[in-house]
GUZATI-89114 format. One line per 5 residues: their letters; for each residue z, x, y of N, C-alpha, C. Coordinates in steps of 0.2 Angstrom, whole numbers, plus 5000, padded with zeros to 4 digits. Example, Ala and Ser with C-alpha at 12.3 -4.5 7.8 and 13.67 -1.06 7.14 Angstrom:
# GUZATI-89114
AS = 5039,5066,4972,5039,5062,4978,5039,5066,4984  5035,5064,4989,5036,5068,4995,5039,5064,5000
This chain:
# GUZATI-89114
MSLLQ = 4960,4996,5078,4965,5001,5077,4963,5006,5071  4960,5003,5066,4957,5008,5060,4952,5012,5063  4948,5010,5067,4942,5014,5070,4945,5020,5074  4950,5019,5078,4953,5024,5082,4956,5029,5077  4959,5027,5072,4963,5031,5067,4958,5035,5064
GFMYL = 4952,5033,5063,4947,5037,5059,4945,5043,5063  4947,5044,5070,4945,5050,5074,4952,5054,5076  4957,5052,5072,4963,5056,5073,4964,5061,5068  4967,5067,5070,4968,5073,5065,4973,5071,5060  4971,5072,5054,4976,5070,5048,4978,5077,5045
PKKTY = 4984,5079,5046,4986,5086,5044,4986,5086,5036  4982,5091,5033,4982,5092,5026,4981,5099,5025  4982,5102,5019,4981,5109,5017,4975,5109,5012  4969,5108,5015,4963,5108,5011,4958,5113,5014  4952,5114,5010,4947,5118,5012,4944,5117,5018
LHRLD = 4943,5111,5020,4939,5109,5026,4944,5110,5032  4951,5108,5031,4955,5109,5036,4956,5117,5038  4955,5121,5033,4955,5128,5035,4950,5131,5039  4944,5128,5038,4938,5130,5041,4938,5130,5049  4934,5135,5052,4934,5136,5059,4930,5130,5062
PRSKA = 4932,5127,5067,4928,5121,5070,4920,5122,5071  4919,5129,5073,4912,5131,5074,4908,5130,5068  4911,5131,5062,4907,5131,5056,4906,5123,5054  4911,5119,5055,4910,5112,5054,4906,5109,5059  4904,5112,5065,4899,5110,5069,4892,5110,5066
FMLAF = 4891,5115,5062,4885,5115,5059,4884,5109,5054  4889,5106,5051,4889,5100,5047,4887,5094,5051  4890,5094,5057,4889,5088,5062,4881,5089,5064  4879,5095,5065,4872,5096,5067,4867,5093,5062  4869,5095,5056,4865,5092,5050,4864,5085,5050
YSVAS = 4870,5082,5050,4870,5074,5050,4867,5071,5056  4868,5074,5062,4865,5071,5068,4858,5072,5068  4855,5077,5066,4848,5078,5066,4845,5074,5060  4848,5074,5054,4845,5070,5049,4845,5063,5050  4850,5060,5054,4851,5053,5055,4845,5051,5060
ILILN = 4843,5056,5064,4838,5055,5069,4831,5055,5066  4830,5060,5061,4823,5061,5058,4822,5056,5053  4827,5054,5049,4826,5049,5044,4825,5042,5046  4820,5039,5044,4818,5032,5046,4819,5027,5041  4820,5029,5035,4821,5025,5029,4829,5023,5028
PLLLV = 4830,5016,5029,4837,5014,5029,4841,5016,5022  4837,5016,5016,4840,5018,5010,4842,5025,5010  4838,5030,5013,4840,5037,5013,4846,5038,5018  4846,5034,5023,4852,5034,5028,4858,5032,5024  4858,5027,5020,4864,5025,5016,4866,5030,5011
LLVIS = 4861,5034,5008,4863,5040,5004,4866,5045,5008  4864,5046,5014,4867,5051,5019,4874,5049,5020  4876,5043,5021,4883,5041,5022,4887,5042,5015  4884,5040,5010,4887,5041,5003,4889,5049,5002  4884,5053,5005,4885,5060,5004,4892,5063,5007
NIPLA = 4895,5059,5012,4901,5060,5015,4907,5059,5011  4906,5055,5005,4912,5054,5001,4915,5060,4998  4911,5065,4995,4913,5071,4992,4917,5075,4998  4915,5075,5004,4918,5079,5009,4925,5075,5011  4925,5069,5011,4931,5065,5012,4936,5066,5006
IIAKS = 4934,5067,5000,4938,5068,4995,4941,5076,4995  4937,5080,4997,4939,5087,4998,4944,5088,5003  4943,5084,5009,4948,5084,5014,4954,5079,5013  4955,5076,5007,4960,5072,5005,4961,5066,5010  4956,5064,5013,4956,5059,5018,4952,5053,5016
LGRWV = 4950,5052,5010,4946,5046,5008,4948,5040,5010  4955,5038,5009,4958,5032,5011,4956,5030,5019  4958,5035,5023,4957,5035,5030,4949,5034,5032  4945,5037,5028,4938,5037,5029,4935,5030,5027  4938,5027,5022,4936,5021,5020,4938,5015,5025
KTMKS = 4944,5016,5027,4946,5011,5033,4942,5012,5039  4940,5018,5041,4935,5019,5046,4928,5015,5045  4926,5016,5039,4919,5013,5038,4920,5005,5038  4926,5003,5035,4927,4995,5036,4927,4993,5043  4930,4997,5047,4931,4995,5054,4925,4995,5058
IVFFA = 4920,4998,5056,4913,4998,5060,4908,4993,5057  4910,4989,5052,4905,4985,5049,4903,4980,5055  4908,4977,5059,4906,4973,5064,4901,4976,5069  4902,4982,5071,4898,4985,5076,4891,4986,5073  4891,4988,5066,4884,4989,5063,4880,4983,5062
VLIFA = 4884,4977,5061,4880,4971,5061,4878,4969,5068  4882,4970,5073,4880,4969,5080,4874,4973,5082  4874,4979,5080,4868,4984,5081,4862,4981,5078  4862,4979,5071,4857,4976,5068,4854,4970,5071  4859,4965,5073,4857,4959,5076,4853,4960,5083
LNLLT = 4856,4965,5087,4853,4966,5093,4846,4969,5093  4845,4974,5088,4838,4977,5087,4833,4972,5084  4836,4968,5080,4831,4963,5077,4829,4958,5082  4834,4955,5086,4832,4950,5091,4828,4953,5097  4828,4959,5099,4825,4962,5104,4818,4965,5102
SVTWN = 4817,4965,5095,4810,4968,5093,4805,4962,5093  4799,4964,5095,4794,4959,5096,4792,4956,5089  4791,4960,5084,4789,4958,5078,4794,4956,5073  4801,4956,5075,4806,4955,5071,4806,4960,5065  4806,4966,5067,4806,4972,5062,4813,4973,5059
VEYAL = 4814,4970,5053,4820,4970,5049,4822,4978,5047  4817,4981,5045,4818,4988,5043,4820,4993,5048  4817,4992,5054,4819,4995,5060,4826,4994,5062  4828,4987,5062,4835,4985,5063,4840,4988,5058  4838,4988,5052,4843,4991,5047,4843,4999,5048
TMAAR = 4838,5002,5050,4838,5009,5051,4843,5011,5057  4843,5007,5062,4847,5008,5068,4854,5007,5066  4856,5002,5062,4863,5001,5060,4865,5006,5055  4861,5008,5051,4863,5013,5046,4863,5020,5049  4860,5021,5054,4860,5028,5058,4867,5028,5062
FVALT = 4869,5022,5065,4876,5022,5068,4881,5024,5063  4881,5021,5057,4886,5022,5052,4886,5029,5049  4880,5032,5049,4880,5039,5046,4883,5044,5051  4881,5043,5058,4884,5047,5063,4892,5046,5063  4894,5040,5063,4901,5039,5064,4905,5042,5058
SAFSI = 4902,5041,5052,4905,5044,5046,4906,5051,5046  4901,5055,5049,4901,5062,5049,4906,5064,5054  4906,5061,5060,4911,5063,5066,4918,5061,5064  4919,5056,5060,4926,5054,5057,4928,5060,5053  4924,5063,5048,4927,5068,5044,4928,5074,5048
FFLTT = 4924,5076,5053,4925,5081,5058,4932,5081,5061  4933,5075,5064,4939,5075,5068,4946,5074,5064  4945,5071,5058,4950,5071,5053,4953,5077,5051  4948,5082,5051,4950,5089,5048,4951,5094,5054  4950,5092,5060,4950,5097,5066,4955,5095,5071
TPEDL = 4960,5100,5072,4965,5098,5078,4961,5099,5085  4963,5095,5090,4961,5096,5096,4962,5103,5099  4967,5106,5097,4969,5113,5100,4964,5118,5097  4962,5118,5090,4957,5122,5087,4950,5121,5090  4949,5115,5091,4942,5113,5094,4942,5116,5101
ALALE = 4947,5116,5105,4947,5119,5112,4946,5126,5112  4950,5130,5107,4949,5137,5106,4942,5139,5104  4939,5135,5099,4932,5136,5097,4927,5135,5103  4928,5130,5107,4924,5129,5112,4924,5135,5117  4930,5137,5119,4931,5143,5124,4928,5149,5121
AGGVS = 4929,5150,5114,4926,5156,5111,4918,5156,5111  4916,5150,5111,4908,5149,5112,4906,5149,5119  4910,5150,5124,4908,5151,5130,4909,5145,5135  4912,5140,5132,4913,5134,5136,4919,5135,5141  4918,5133,5147,4924,5134,5152,4930,5131,5150
REYSL = 4936,5133,5152,4942,5130,5150,4943,5123,5153  4940,5122,5159,4940,5115,5161,4937,5110,5157  4931,5111,5154,4928,5107,5150,4931,5106,5143  4934,5112,5140,4937,5112,5134,4943,5108,5134  4947,5108,5140,4953,5104,5141,4951,5096,5141
MITMS = 4945,5095,5145,4943,5088,5145,4942,5085,5138  4938,5089,5134,4937,5086,5127,4943,5086,5123  4948,5091,5124,4954,5091,5120,4958,5085,5122  4959,5083,5128,4963,5078,5131,4960,5071,5129  4953,5071,5129,4950,5064,5127,4952,5063,5119
LRFVP = 4952,5068,5115,4954,5067,5108,4961,5065,5108  4965,5069,5112,4972,5067,5111,4974,5060,5113  4970,5057,5118,4972,5051,5120,4969,5045,5116  4966,5047,5110,4964,5042,5105,4970,5038,5102  4974,5042,5099,4980,5039,5097,4985,5035,5102
TLARD = 4985,5039,5108,4989,5036,5114,4986,5029,5116  4979,5029,5116,4976,5023,5118,4977,5017,5113  4977,5019,5107,4978,5014,5102,4985,5011,5102  4990,5016,5104,4997,5014,5104,4998,5009,5110  4995,5011,5116,4995,5007,5122,4992,5000,5121
LQIVI = 4987,5000,5118,4984,4994,5116,4988,4989,5112  4991,4992,5107,4996,4988,5103,5002,4986,5107  5004,4990,5112,5010,4988,5116,5008,4982,5120  5002,4982,5123,5000,4976,5127,4999,4970,5123  4996,4971,5117,4995,4965,5113,5001,4962,5111
DAYRS = 5006,4966,5109,5013,4964,5107,5016,4960,5113  5015,4963,5119,5018,4960,5125,5015,4953,5127  5008,4952,5126,5005,4946,5127,5007,4941,5121  5008,4943,5115,5010,4938,5110,5017,4936,5111  5022,4940,5114,5028,4938,5115,5029,4933,5120
RGSKL = 5024,4933,5124,5024,4928,5130,5020,4922,5128  5018,4921,5121,5015,4915,5119,5007,4915,5120  5004,4921,5121,4997,4921,5122,4994,4921,5115  4988,4916,5114,4985,4916,5108,4979,4920,5108  4980,4926,5105,4975,4931,5104,4971,4930,5098
DAKGL = 4974,4927,5093,4970,4925,5087,4967,4919,5086  4964,4917,5092,4960,4911,5092,4954,4911,5087  4952,4905,5085,4947,4904,5080,4940,4905,5084  4935,4907,5081,4928,4908,5084,4928,4915,5088  4922,4917,5088,4920,4924,5091,4921,4924,5098
LNKVK = 4918,4918,5101,4918,4918,5109,4926,4917,5111  4930,4913,5108,4937,4913,5110,4940,4919,5109  4939,4923,5104,4942,4929,5103,4940,4934,5108  4934,4934,5110,4932,4939,5116,4935,4937,5122  4935,4930,5124,4939,4928,5130,4946,4930,5130
AYTTL = 4949,4929,5124,4956,4931,5123,4958,4938,5124  4954,4943,5122,4955,4950,5122,4952,4953,5128  4948,4950,5132,4946,4952,5139,4952,4952,5144  4957,4948,5142,4963,4948,5147,4967,4954,5146  4966,4958,5140,4970,4964,5139,4967,4970,5143
LTPLV = 4961,4969,5146,4958,4975,5149,4962,4977,5156  4964,4972,5160,4967,4974,5166,4974,4978,5165  4979,4975,5161,4985,4979,5160,4983,4986,5156  4978,4986,5152,4977,4992,5148,4974,4998,5153  4970,4995,5158,4967,5000,5163,4972,5003,5167
VFEVR = 4977,4998,5169,4983,5000,5174,4987,5005,5170  4988,5004,5164,4992,5009,5159,4989,5016,5159  4982,5016,5158,4979,5022,5157,4978,5026,5164  4977,5022,5170,4977,5026,5176,4983,5029,5178  4989,5025,5177,4995,5028,5178,4997,5034,5174
RSLMV = 4994,5034,5167,4995,5040,5163,4991,5046,5165  4985,5044,5168,4981,5050,5170,4984,5053,5176  4987,5049,5181,4990,5052,5186,4996,5057,5184  5000,5055,5179,5005,5059,5176,5003,5065,5174  4997,5065,5170,4994,5071,5167,4992,5076,5173
AEALE = 4989,5073,5178,4986,5077,5184,4992,5081,5187  4998,5077,5188,5004,5080,5191,5006,5086,5186  5006,5085,5180,5009,5090,5175,5004,5096,5175  4998,5095,5176,4993,5101,5176,4994,5105,5183  4995,5101,5188,4997,5105,5195,5003,5108,5194
ARAFG = 5008,5105,5191,5015,5109,5190,5015,5115,5186  5010,5115,5182,5009,5121,5177,5003,5126,5180  5001,5125,5186,4996,5129,5189,4990,5130,5185  4987,5125,5183,4981,5125,5179,4975,5127,5183  4972,5132,5181,4966,5134,5185,4968,5140,5189
ATGKP = 4974,5142,5190,4976,5147,5194,4973,5154,5193  4971,5155,5186,4968,5161,5184,4962,5160,5180  4957,5164,5181,4951,5163,5177,4951,5164,5170  4954,5169,5168,4955,5171,5161,4962,5171,5158  4965,5165,5156,4972,5165,5154,4973,5169,5147
TLYKR = 4979,5171,5146,4980,5175,5140,4981,5169,5134  4977,5170,5129,4978,5165,5124,4983,5166,5119  4987,5161,5117,4992,5162,5112,4989,5163,5105  4984,5160,5104,4981,5159,5097,4973,5160,5098  4970,5164,5094,4963,5165,5094,4960,5163,5087
VKMTG = 4954,5160,5088,4950,5158,5082,4945,5163,5079  4944,5164,5073,4940,5169,5070,4936,5166,5064  4930,5168,5064,4926,5166,5058,4927,5170,5052  4928,5167,5046,4929,5171,5040,4923,5170,5036  4924,5173,5030,4918,5173,5025,4917,5166,5023
EDYAF = 4922,5162,5022,4921,5155,5020,4918,5151,5026  4919,5152,5032,4916,5149,5038,4908,5151,5038  4907,5157,5037,4900,5159,5037,4896,5156,5031  4899,5155,5025,4896,5152,5019,4895,5145,5020  4900,5141,5023,4899,5134,5024,4894,5133,5030
SLLWV = 4893,5137,5035,4888,5136,5040,4881,5137,5037  4880,5143,5033,4874,5144,5030,4871,5138,5026  4876,5135,5022,4874,5129,5018,4871,5124,5022  4874,5122,5028,4872,5117,5032,4866,5118,5036  4865,5125,5037,4859,5127,5041,4853,5127,5036
ALLVV = 4854,5129,5030,4849,5128,5024,4847,5121,5023  4852,5116,5023,4850,5109,5022,4846,5107,5028  4848,5109,5034,4845,5107,5040,4838,5109,5040  4836,5115,5038,4829,5118,5038,4825,5114,5033  4828,5112,5027,4825,5108,5022,4823,5101,5025
IIALK = 4828,5098,5028,4826,5091,5031,4820,5092,5036  4821,5097,5040,4815,5097,5045,4809,5099,5042  4809,5103,5037,4803,5105,5033,4800,5099,5030  4804,5095,5027,4801,5089,5023,4799,5084,5029  4802,5084,5034,4799,5079,5040,4792,5081,5042
ITGVL = 4792,5088,5043,4785,5091,5046,4780,5090,5041  4781,5091,5034,4776,5090,5029,4774,5083,5028  4778,5078,5030,4777,5071,5029,4780,5068,5023  4784,5072,5019,4787,5070,5013,4793,5065,5015  4796,5066,5020,4802,5062,5022,4800,5058,5028
Y = 4802,5052,5028,4800,5047,5033,4806,5042,5035
């Protein structure tokens, strides 16, 4: 639940919330490229720590910390899988893969905590993305809290019927929670049919260029924020090319 909440928009009146999603996309580009180029796990940890000031500016530090705690299991799993599948048991490589996952999750969490799905869709359409694809992305974000709520409903229903979902041992927990998949899938398929009928009732796609109620526009703050991350991205690439960064 905490992991899903880390990608839900948190309404606040902050500097990051005011920015255009396109300017914050440069921040994502920096962290994505830096996470791929950097092979030193300690530097990747510093990259994760650099998200703390952004979380403080967005007044979302508590939610961000909960997200980081919720991905510890997945980070350990990624570390173990990479360690076991490597021929020479390369611990540094396994740590790098785990830290890379944490760095990417951290950056994307801050982006979605400060960006509404509606603004993201408008920014995508302003950038030339078709309305169908922007709707698909927006709805996938909207369904994050819905999926979390549906999962909790199914869990409560199972517990009310005496099902032991809190069994001891990892394997027992996995077996217990796999039983939740069938009702959850049925839940979401039924919801997707309802959404499809709603789109048909509203004649979605009947016109190629619908009139927009709201338009997004880049301001001076957006351009300054974008230039900052572009400059940092250029520095990272330059350090990698010169061999200073590894």
